[in-house]
C-alpha positions as CSV (number, residue, x, y, z in Angstrom):
1,M,26.9,93.1,129.7
2,S,29.9,92.5,132.0
3,N,29.6,89.3,133.7
4,N,29.8,90.8,137.0
5,Q,27.1,92.8,136.5
6,S,23.7,91.5,137.0
7,P,20.8,92.6,134.8
8,R,19.5,96.1,135.7
9,L,15.6,96.0,136.1
10,P,13.6,98.9,134.7
11,K,12.8,101.8,137.3
12,I,9.5,102.7,138.1
13,S,8.6,106.1,136.5
14,S,8.6,108.9,138.5
15,N,5.0,110.6,138.1
16,P,3.4,112.9,140.6
17,D,1.5,110.1,142.7
18,H,5.2,108.6,143.4
19,L,6.6,111.9,144.4
20,F,3.9,112.3,146.7
21,L,4.6,109.1,148.5
22,Q,8.0,109.4,148.8
23,K,7.7,112.6,150.3
24,S,5.0,111.6,153.0
25,A,7.0,108.7,153.8
26,A,10.5,110.6,154.0
27,I,8.1,113.0,156.7
28,A,6.6,110.0,158.5
29,L,10.1,108.7,158.8
30,L,11.6,111.9,160.2
31,F,8.9,112.1,162.8
32,L,9.8,108.3,163.5
33,V,13.6,108.8,164.0
34,L,13.0,112.6,166.1
35,G,10.9,110.9,168.3
36,C,12.9,108.0,169.0
37,R,16.4,110.0,169.6
38,D,18.1,110.1,173.0
39,P,17.6,113.4,174.7
40,K,20.9,113.5,175.7
41,T,23.4,115.3,173.4
42,D,26.7,113.3,172.3
43,E,29.7,114.7,173.1
44,N,32.5,114.9,170.5
45,L,36.0,113.4,171.3
46,P,38.7,115.4,170.0
47,D,41.0,114.2,167.3
48,E,43.3,111.9,167.5
49,F,46.4,114.1,166.9
50,M,45.4,116.2,169.8
51,Q,45.6,113.3,172.4
52,S,49.0,112.3,171.1
53,G,50.8,115.5,172.3
54,A,52.9,115.5,169.3
55,F,51.6,118.6,167.9
56,I,51.5,120.2,171.3
57,K,55.4,119.7,171.8
58,T,55.5,121.6,168.6
59,L,54.6,124.9,170.5
60,P,56.7,127.4,172.1
61,Y,55.2,127.2,175.4
62,F,57.1,130.4,176.9
63,N,55.5,132.7,174.4
64,P,51.6,132.4,174.9
65,D,50.8,134.8,172.0
66,S,52.7,132.9,169.6
67,C,50.9,129.7,171.0
68,V,47.6,131.3,170.3
69,M,48.6,132.3,167.1
70,L,50.0,128.7,165.9
71,V,46.8,127.0,167.2
72,R,44.4,129.2,165.0
73,R,46.8,128.7,162.5
74,D,47.1,124.9,162.4
75,V,44.2,123.6,164.3
76,P,40.6,123.0,163.4
77,P,38.3,126.1,165.0
78,R,36.1,123.1,166.7
79,W,38.8,121.9,168.5
80,Q,41.6,124.6,168.7
81,G,40.0,125.2,172.8
82,A,40.9,121.6,173.4
83,A,44.3,122.1,171.9
84,Y,45.0,125.3,173.7
85,E,43.7,123.4,177.2
86,N,46.3,120.8,176.4
87,L,48.9,122.9,176.4
88,F,48.3,124.2,179.4
89,L,48.4,121.0,181.1
90,D,51.5,119.4,179.1
91,G,53.1,122.7,179.7
92,P,56.9,122.2,181.3
93,E,56.4,121.6,185.1
94,D,59.5,123.9,186.3
95,S,58.0,127.0,184.7
96,P,57.1,129.6,186.5
97,L,53.9,129.8,188.5
98,A,52.8,133.2,186.8
99,L,53.7,132.2,183.7
100,G,50.7,129.2,184.0
101,F,48.7,132.0,185.2
102,Q,49.3,134.1,182.1
103,H,48.2,131.3,180.0
104,L,45.5,130.7,181.8
105,D,44.4,134.3,180.9
106,F,45.1,133.9,177.3
107,Y,43.2,130.8,176.8
108,E,39.9,132.3,178.9
109,R,40.9,135.4,176.6
110,N,41.4,133.9,173.2
111,F,38.6,131.3,173.5
112,P,35.5,132.8,175.1
113,A,33.1,130.0,176.3
114,D,31.9,128.8,179.4
115,T,34.2,125.8,179.1
116,A,37.3,127.7,178.9
117,R,36.3,129.7,181.9
118,A,35.5,126.9,184.0
119,F,38.7,125.2,182.8
120,A,40.7,128.5,183.9
121,Q,38.7,129.1,186.9
122,L,39.4,125.0,188.2
123,W,43.3,125.6,187.9
124,R,43.5,129.3,189.6
125,G,41.6,127.5,192.3
126,L,44.0,124.9,192.5
127,L,47.4,126.8,192.1
128,G,45.8,130.0,193.5
129,H,46.1,131.4,197.2
130,P,43.5,130.0,199.6
131,D,41.7,132.9,200.3
132,T,40.6,132.5,196.5
133,A,41.0,129.3,195.9
134,Q,37.3,128.4,197.4
135,T,35.6,131.4,194.8
136,C,37.4,130.2,191.7
137,L,36.4,126.7,192.2
138,Q,33.0,127.7,192.9
139,E,32.8,129.6,190.1
140,S,34.2,126.7,187.6
141,Y,31.5,124.1,189.2
142,D,28.9,126.6,188.6
143,L,30.3,127.0,184.9
144,S,30.6,123.5,184.6
145,M,27.0,122.2,185.4
146,K,25.6,125.2,183.4
147,G,27.7,123.3,180.2
148,K,26.6,119.9,181.6
149,N,30.8,119.0,181.9
150,Y,30.2,117.1,185.2
151,L,33.8,115.6,185.6
152,R,35.0,119.1,185.5
153,A,32.2,120.1,188.2
154,G,33.2,116.8,190.5
155,D,36.8,118.1,189.7
156,A,35.8,121.5,191.1
157,Q,33.6,119.9,193.9
158,E,36.7,117.9,195.4
159,A,39.0,120.3,195.2
160,M,36.4,122.7,197.6
161,G,36.4,119.5,199.7
162,A,39.9,119.3,200.2
163,I,40.2,123.0,201.3
164,F,37.2,122.3,203.7
165,Y,38.7,119.3,204.9
166,R,42.1,120.9,205.8
167,K,40.1,123.8,207.7
168,G,38.3,121.0,209.8
169,Q,34.8,122.4,208.1
170,T,33.9,118.6,208.1
171,A,30.2,119.0,207.2
172,D,31.0,121.4,204.2
173,A,33.7,118.7,203.1
174,L,31.1,116.0,203.7
175,R,28.3,117.9,201.2
176,S,31.4,118.4,198.6
177,F,32.5,114.8,198.7
178,F,29.1,113.3,198.8
179,A,28.1,115.5,195.6
180,V,31.5,114.2,193.8
181,H,30.3,110.5,194.8
182,E,27.3,111.0,192.9
183,A,28.5,112.4,189.8
184,V,31.3,109.7,189.4
185,K,29.6,106.3,191.1
186,N,27.7,105.4,187.7
187,L,30.7,106.2,185.4
188,G,32.2,102.8,183.6
189,A,35.3,100.9,184.7
190,T,37.9,103.0,183.3
191,Q,36.9,105.9,186.1
192,N,37.6,103.5,189.1
193,Q,40.1,105.5,190.2
194,R,37.7,108.8,190.5
195,K,35.1,106.5,192.3
196,I,37.5,105.0,194.5
197,T,39.1,108.4,195.6
198,A,35.6,110.0,196.3
199,I,34.6,106.8,198.4
200,W,38.0,107.5,200.7
201,N,37.6,110.9,201.1
202,I,34.1,110.7,202.7
203,S,35.4,108.0,204.8
204,N,38.2,110.6,205.7
205,A,35.3,113.3,206.5
206,Y,33.6,111.0,208.9
207,H,36.6,109.6,210.4
208,Q,37.5,113.8,211.0
209,S,34.2,114.0,212.5
210,N,35.0,111.3,215.0
211,N,32.5,108.8,213.2
212,L,34.6,105.8,212.9
213,R,31.8,103.4,212.5
214,E,30.5,105.5,209.5
215,A,34.3,106.0,208.2
216,L,34.9,102.2,208.3
217,A,32.0,101.3,206.6
218,W,32.8,103.7,203.6
219,A,36.9,102.6,203.8
220,Q,35.5,99.1,202.9
221,R,33.1,100.1,200.2
222,P,35.8,100.0,197.5
223,W,36.8,96.3,197.9
224,P,35.0,95.3,194.8
225,L,36.6,97.6,192.5
226,L,40.2,96.2,193.4
227,A,40.0,92.5,192.5
228,D,42.2,92.8,189.3
229,E,45.6,93.1,190.5
230,S,47.0,92.6,187.1
231,V,46.5,96.5,186.6
232,E,48.9,98.5,188.4
233,S,46.8,101.4,189.8
234,S,44.6,98.2,191.3
235,R,47.6,97.3,193.3
236,A,48.4,100.5,194.5
237,N,44.6,101.1,195.6
238,K,44.9,97.5,197.2
239,V,47.4,98.9,199.2
240,D,45.9,102.2,200.3
241,Y,43.1,100.2,201.4
242,F,44.7,98.0,203.8
243,K,46.4,101.5,205.2
244,Q,43.3,103.4,205.0
245,C,41.5,100.7,207.0
246,G,44.1,100.0,209.1
247,T,44.3,104.0,210.4
248,I,40.6,103.7,211.3
249,Y,40.8,100.3,213.6
250,S,43.8,102.5,215.1
251,S,41.1,105.0,216.1
252,L,38.8,102.6,217.3
253,N,41.6,101.2,219.7
254,L,41.7,97.9,217.7
255,P,45.9,98.3,217.6
256,D,46.2,93.9,216.5
257,S,43.8,94.4,213.6
258,A,45.5,97.6,212.6
259,I,49.3,96.1,212.5
260,L,47.8,93.2,210.8
261,L,46.2,95.1,207.6
262,F,49.5,97.6,207.7
263,Q,51.7,94.9,207.8
264,N,49.6,93.4,204.6
265,A,50.2,97.0,202.9
266,L,53.5,96.6,203.4
267,D,54.1,93.1,202.2
268,L,51.8,93.6,198.8
269,Q,54.0,97.1,197.8
270,E,57.3,95.3,198.1
271,K,56.1,92.3,196.3
272,Y,54.7,94.6,193.6
273,Q,56.6,97.6,193.6
274,T,53.7,100.1,194.1
275,I,53.9,103.4,193.9
276,N,52.6,103.9,197.5
277,D,55.0,105.9,200.0
278,R,56.5,103.5,202.0
279,S,57.6,105.3,204.9
280,I,53.9,106.4,205.7
281,L,53.3,102.6,205.9
282,V,56.3,102.0,208.0
283,G,55.0,105.0,210.2
284,K,51.3,103.7,210.7
285,L,52.7,100.5,211.6
286,G,54.9,102.2,214.1
287,G,51.7,104.2,215.2
288,A,49.9,100.6,215.4
289,Y,52.8,99.3,217.9
290,F,52.3,102.4,220.1
291,D,48.7,102.1,220.5
292,K,49.6,98.3,221.6
293,G,51.9,99.8,223.8
294,D,54.8,98.4,222.5
295,C,57.3,101.9,222.5
296,P,60.4,100.7,221.8
297,T,58.7,98.6,218.6
298,A,57.0,101.6,217.8
299,L,60.2,104.0,218.1
300,R,62.3,101.4,215.9
301,Y,59.4,101.4,212.9
302,L,59.4,105.3,213.4
303,L,62.8,105.7,213.1
304,E,62.8,103.6,210.0
305,A,60.1,105.6,208.3
306,R,62.0,108.6,209.0
307,R,65.3,107.5,207.5
308,I,63.8,106.3,204.2
309,Q,61.4,109.5,204.0
310,H,61.5,110.9,200.8
311,N,59.0,112.9,198.9
312,G,58.4,115.5,201.6
313,N,54.3,114.5,202.0
314,A,53.0,117.2,204.3
315,L,50.3,114.8,205.6
316,G,52.3,112.0,206.5
317,T,55.2,114.0,208.0
318,N,52.8,115.6,210.4
319,E,51.7,112.0,211.3
320,L,54.6,110.6,211.9
321,D,56.0,113.9,214.0
322,L,53.3,113.2,216.4
323,S,53.5,109.5,216.6
324,Q,57.0,109.7,217.2
325,A,56.7,112.4,219.9
326,E,54.5,110.3,221.6
327,T,56.6,107.1,221.7
328,Y,59.2,109.5,223.0
329,F,56.6,110.5,226.1
330,C,56.2,106.8,226.3
331,L,60.5,106.0,226.6
332,G,60.4,109.1,228.9
333,R,62.3,111.1,226.5
334,L,60.4,114.1,227.5
335,D,62.3,117.1,225.8
336,S,62.3,115.1,222.4
337,A,58.6,114.7,222.8
338,E,58.2,118.4,223.4
339,I,60.0,119.5,220.6
340,L,58.5,117.4,218.2
341,A,54.8,118.0,219.4
342,R,54.8,122.1,219.8
343,P,54.8,123.0,216.1
344,F,51.5,121.3,216.1
345,L,49.9,123.6,218.8
346,Q,49.0,126.3,216.2
347,H,48.3,123.8,213.2
348,L,45.6,124.8,210.7
349,S,43.7,121.3,211.5
350,P,41.9,121.0,214.5
351,P,42.7,116.9,215.1
352,F,46.6,118.0,215.0
353,R,45.8,120.5,217.5
354,L,43.8,118.4,220.0
355,H,46.5,115.6,219.5
356,A,49.2,118.1,220.1
357,N,47.7,119.8,223.2
358,K,47.1,116.6,224.7
359,L,50.2,115.2,224.4
360,V,51.9,118.9,225.4
361,A,49.9,118.6,228.5
362,K,51.3,114.9,229.9
363,I,55.0,116.4,229.1
364,Y,54.0,119.4,231.5
365,A,52.8,117.2,233.9
366,Q,55.6,115.1,234.2
367,Q,57.8,118.2,234.3
368,G,56.0,119.4,237.5
369,K,54.6,122.7,234.8
370,Y,51.4,121.9,236.3
371,K,50.3,125.9,235.4
372,A,51.6,125.1,231.6
373,A,49.6,121.8,231.7
374,Y,46.5,123.3,232.7
375,D,46.6,125.6,230.3
376,A,46.9,123.2,227.6
377,V,44.2,121.0,228.8
378,Q,41.6,123.8,228.6
379,T,42.9,124.7,225.5
380,R,42.3,121.1,224.2
381,L,38.6,121.1,225.6
382,D,38.0,124.7,223.9
383,I,39.1,123.4,220.5
384,G,37.1,119.6,221.2
385,E,34.0,121.8,221.9
386,K,34.0,123.9,219.0
387,T,35.2,120.7,216.7
388,Y,33.0,117.8,218.0
389,N,30.2,119.8,219.8
390,I,26.3,118.9,219.5
391,E,26.1,121.6,216.2
392,K,28.9,119.9,214.5
393,I,27.1,116.7,215.0
394,Q,23.9,118.3,213.9
395,Q,25.4,119.9,210.9
396,M,27.0,116.7,209.7
397,G,23.9,115.2,210.2
398,A,22.1,117.9,208.2
399,A,24.6,117.4,205.3
400,K,24.1,113.4,204.7
401,V,20.3,114.8,204.9
402,E,20.6,117.2,202.6
403,V,22.7,114.8,200.1
404,E,19.8,112.1,200.5
405,L,17.2,115.2,199.5
406,D,19.6,116.1,196.5
407,R,19.6,112.5,195.5
408,A,15.9,111.9,195.8
409,K,14.8,114.8,193.9
410,L,17.2,114.1,191.2
411,R,15.7,110.6,190.9
412,L,12.5,112.3,190.7
413,E,13.4,114.8,188.3
414,Q,15.2,111.8,186.0
415,I,11.5,109.8,186.6
416,A,9.6,112.7,185.3
417,Q,11.6,113.4,182.3
418,K,11.5,109.6,181.5
419,E,7.7,109.8,181.3
420,K,8.3,113.3,179.1
421,N,10.2,111.3,176.6
422,E,8.0,108.2,176.5
423,R,4.6,110.5,176.1
424,Q,6.5,112.3,173.4
425,Q,8.0,108.8,171.4
426,K,4.1,107.8,171.8
427,L,2.8,110.7,170.5
428,L,4.9,110.8,167.7
429,L,4.9,107.1,166.9
430,G,1.2,107.7,167.2
431,L,1.2,110.5,164.4
432,A,3.9,108.0,162.6
433,A,1.5,105.0,162.3
434,L,-1.7,107.5,161.5
435,L,0.5,109.1,158.7
436,A,1.4,105.4,157.3
437,L,-2.0,104.5,157.3
438,V,-3.4,107.0,155.5
439,L,-0.8,106.8,153.0
440,G,-1.1,102.9,152.6
441,G,-4.7,103.3,152.2
442,A,-4.3,106.1,149.4
443,F,-1.5,103.9,148.0
444,F,-3.8,101.0,147.6
445,M,-6.5,103.0,145.9
446,R,-4.2,104.2,143.5
447,Q,-2.8,100.6,142.6
448,R,-6.4,100.1,142.0
449,G,-7.2,100.2,138.0
450,R,-6.6,97.8,135.2
451,H,-4.2,99.9,133.2
452,R,-1.6,99.6,136.7
453,I,-1.8,95.8,136.3
454,L,-1.1,95.8,132.7
455,E,2.0,98.0,133.1
456,Q,3.1,95.4,135.8
457,E,2.5,92.4,133.7
458,K,4.4,94.4,130.8
459,L,7.4,94.9,133.7
460,L,7.7,91.6,134.8
461,L,7.8,90.3,130.9
462,E,10.5,92.5,130.3
463,Q,12.2,91.1,133.5
464,Q,12.0,87.5,132.3
465,N,13.2,88.7,129.0
466,Q,16.3,90.5,130.6
467,L,17.2,87.6,132.8
468,A,16.8,84.9,129.7
469,E,19.4,86.9,128.1
470,A,21.3,87.3,131.3
471,R,21.3,83.4,131.7
472,E,22.7,83.3,128.0
473,V,25.2,85.8,128.3
474,L,26.5,84.0,131.3
475,Q,26.6,80.5,129.9
476,L,28.4,81.6,127.2
477,Q,31.2,83.6,129.5
478,E,31.2,80.0,131.4
479,L,32.2,78.1,128.1
480,E,34.4,81.0,127.3
481,N,36.4,80.6,130.7
482,T,36.4,76.7,130.3
483,R,38.0,77.1,127.1
484,S,40.7,79.5,128.4
485,D,41.6,77.3,131.3
486,L,42.0,74.6,128.9
487,Q,44.4,76.3,127.2
488,K,46.2,77.5,129.9
489,S,46.4,73.8,131.2
490,N,47.7,72.9,128.2
491,I,50.5,75.5,127.9
492,E,51.7,74.7,131.3
493,L,51.7,71.0,130.8
494,E,53.2,71.6,127.4
495,Q,55.9,73.8,129.5
496,A,56.7,71.0,132.2
497,T,57.4,68.6,129.1
498,K,60.0,70.8,128.3
499,L,61.8,71.2,131.8
500,L,61.5,67.9,132.1
501,D,63.4,66.7,128.8
502,L,66.0,69.7,129.5
503,K,66.5,68.6,133.2
504,N,67.5,64.9,131.9
505,Q,69.8,66.2,129.0
506,I,71.5,68.5,131.2
507,V,71.5,65.6,134.2
508,A,73.3,63.5,131.0
509,Q,75.9,65.9,129.8
510,M,76.6,67.4,132.8
511,T,77.2,64.6,135.0
512,R,81.0,64.3,135.5
513,V,81.4,61.0,137.4
514,T,82.7,57.8,135.3
515,G,81.5,54.7,135.6
516,K,77.9,53.5,136.4
517,S,76.3,55.6,139.3
518,T,75.3,53.5,142.0
519,Q,71.9,53.8,143.1
520,V,70.9,55.1,146.5
521,S,67.7,55.2,147.8
522,D,65.9,58.5,148.4
523,D,62.5,58.7,149.6
524,S,62.3,62.4,148.6
525,L,62.7,61.4,144.9
526,P,60.0,59.7,143.1
527,I,61.1,56.0,142.2
528,A,59.5,56.9,138.7
529,Q,61.7,60.1,137.7
530,P,63.8,59.4,134.5
531,G,67.5,60.6,135.4
532,A,66.6,60.5,139.5
533,A,69.7,58.3,140.4
534,D,71.9,60.9,138.8
535,L,70.5,64.0,139.6
536,R,72.3,64.2,142.7
537,Q,75.8,64.1,140.7
538,L,75.1,67.0,138.6
539,K,77.9,69.2,138.5
540,I,78.3,72.8,137.8
541,F,81.9,74.1,138.9
542,T,83.7,75.3,136.0
543,A,82.7,77.8,133.4
544,E,82.8,75.1,130.7
545,D,79.9,73.2,132.5
546,W,78.1,76.5,133.1
547,G,78.3,77.2,129.2
548,V,77.1,74.0,128.0
549,F,74.4,74.4,130.6
550,Q,73.1,77.4,129.3
551,D,73.4,76.3,125.6
552,K,70.9,73.5,126.5
553,F,68.4,75.6,128.6
554,E,68.9,78.4,125.8
555,A,67.8,75.4,123.1
556,S,64.8,74.6,125.1
557,F,63.5,78.0,126.4
558,P,64.7,80.6,123.9
559,G,64.8,84.5,125.3
560,M,64.2,83.1,128.7
561,R,67.1,83.9,130.3
562,L,67.3,87.2,128.2
563,R,64.2,88.2,129.5
564,L,64.9,87.7,133.1
565,L,68.2,89.5,132.9
566,G,66.3,92.4,130.9
567,Q,63.3,92.7,134.1
568,F,66.3,92.2,136.6
569,Q,69.4,93.4,135.3
570,D,71.1,93.9,138.8
571,I,71.1,90.1,139.4
572,S,74.5,88.5,139.6
573,N,75.6,85.6,137.6
574,A,75.5,82.9,140.3
575,E,71.6,84.2,141.0
576,L,70.9,83.4,137.5
577,R,72.6,80.0,137.8
578,L,70.3,79.6,141.0
579,F,67.4,81.0,139.3
580,L,67.7,78.6,136.4
581,L,68.5,75.7,138.5
582,L,65.1,76.4,139.9
583,K,63.5,77.1,136.8
584,I,64.0,73.2,135.8
585,G,62.9,71.8,139.0
586,L,66.0,71.0,141.3
587,L,65.4,70.8,144.8
588,N,67.6,73.0,147.4
589,R,69.8,69.7,148.2
590,E,70.5,69.1,144.5
591,I,71.2,72.5,143.9
592,A,73.6,72.5,146.8
593,N,75.5,69.4,145.5
594,A,75.8,70.7,141.7
595,L,77.5,74.0,142.9
596,G,79.4,72.3,145.9
597,I,77.7,74.4,148.4
598,S,75.8,73.9,151.6
599,V,72.2,73.7,151.3
600,E,72.2,76.2,154.4
601,S,73.8,79.1,151.9
602,V,71.1,77.7,149.2
603,W,68.6,79.0,151.1
604,K,70.2,82.4,151.7
605,S,71.0,83.0,147.9
606,R,67.2,82.2,147.2
607,Y,66.3,84.9,150.1
608,R,68.8,87.2,148.8
609,L,67.4,86.6,145.2
610,K,63.6,86.9,146.2
611,K,64.5,90.6,147.9
612,K,66.4,91.9,144.6
613,M,63.1,90.7,142.5
614,G,61.2,93.1,144.9
615,M,58.9,90.0,146.5
616,A,57.2,90.2,149.9
617,D,57.9,88.0,152.6
618,E,54.5,86.4,152.2
619,Q,54.6,85.9,148.6
620,N,56.1,82.1,147.1
621,F,59.1,82.0,145.3
622,D,58.9,78.7,143.6
623,V,55.4,79.8,142.1
624,F,57.1,82.7,141.0
625,V,60.1,80.8,139.4
626,L,57.6,78.2,138.0
627,Q,55.1,80.8,136.5
628,F,58.1,82.8,135.0
629,V,58.2,82.8,130.9
């Protein structure tokens, strides 16, 4: 019996009674596990090589046919759709839009599934024309909800909300943004960016509907999510937080508060060099100074924003143009103000049209064009009536009520599902308990009887005998191990004695200093060590010295030098000399003195010899030298 194996106990015989009990217990355990399972289906994550992007970069992006062929050849079937999805997302940014749509067609056709269609429709909506975008996004939302892919459904809703927002359909935009917020609000900390974006979209929708108090309340909600400034995205979001709240304070006619917030945003952006568009922040600050009535300062900031603008942000450019037009009007430069304001008279967004008509009416009135000023005022009233009338306000209220009703309905459904699951689990647990009780009774009855008791006593006796045999074997093994250790210690002691004797002989014979050596105290050397005073004077400078050294070593350890050269054939004479000196126990400074080199050179030679012998950094070279025989 091996010393690593414990004695085996005899198996209970597999008679029909035991098989019946085992099968019954397995059935009970199966019921119990099924009753405790989470009704939600876990989503499997893609393979790691799919996330790295290395495989995607090897595919011929500009040939969709070849891409599909290679994906189906090299990717496991369950992840082929995900691979092609990543192929579309990781494609070249400068590729033609038509090629992108071709990839979507290939993806939807070659990987037919609701998830594939939802993905394709989402990107058709994001990349397509405005007249078809809403249809595609709605289909993507429906398919994603059907497949319980709530994050993708949230993406579709967010895109639809953005379209409604640009069109001025604030109630519809608010419904979409509320739906996105409901979908992402309970996600983990890794999805904070999605939660922040959803909250600020709701704030923007309220701002567009002129419900400024509600807009400010929503704009301030993300603050707890921005506490960790060590994360780059958190820093950028904190800059946006100040900008978002400052914009609403400007609309509330609180310019001093707005200036403070915009200045905080600029300071934080400069401190951390975040990715926020600095030109928009400078333009916002200029607009706040205009609201305060300081038009020269406002114009200075607005012109600075125009100078540093570089990314062509359409929304930021529009706000900057209108703010600059108003500032020119404030400074009496009516022609410049009119040139900047006129393009916004036909803008898609109602707030921009309202703003532009109000400004143009004031410009025409200053110029004496009263008929044109009257028409601009009337147009502004018509737009305001259509945008902010009672019906629109009611729609906004209805949208919020619908969201609350949907939320309450969802909570009721969740409660009902939870109660249903609890009832099912209780029923299954009851059945399992009843089955376990029946099995326990049957087992108890079958255990009764003298024959079974005698078998158990016999089994116990056999186990005791086996344990006794095992103890005896273990004792013999321990005795053998003790003898082996003692023998090994004797061998090591004999080798150490040989080394010490060789060391003293070599020192005595090789010392080239004439006369009596001066005794120099050295705390690092043992006081009682033989030859310690002369050890520092050992010299091996000439071939004759080396020959004498080798002869003495060979006499004490016959064949060791040849075994070393046979095992490590590429070591040099200098490395052989170093190894033998280390073998007899010389320290590094003693080896340096013997060879006439520096201690640093000894360390370097040791390291090169260790590498040449194939030893890892963590291995102890001294131990290896000592144990080599």
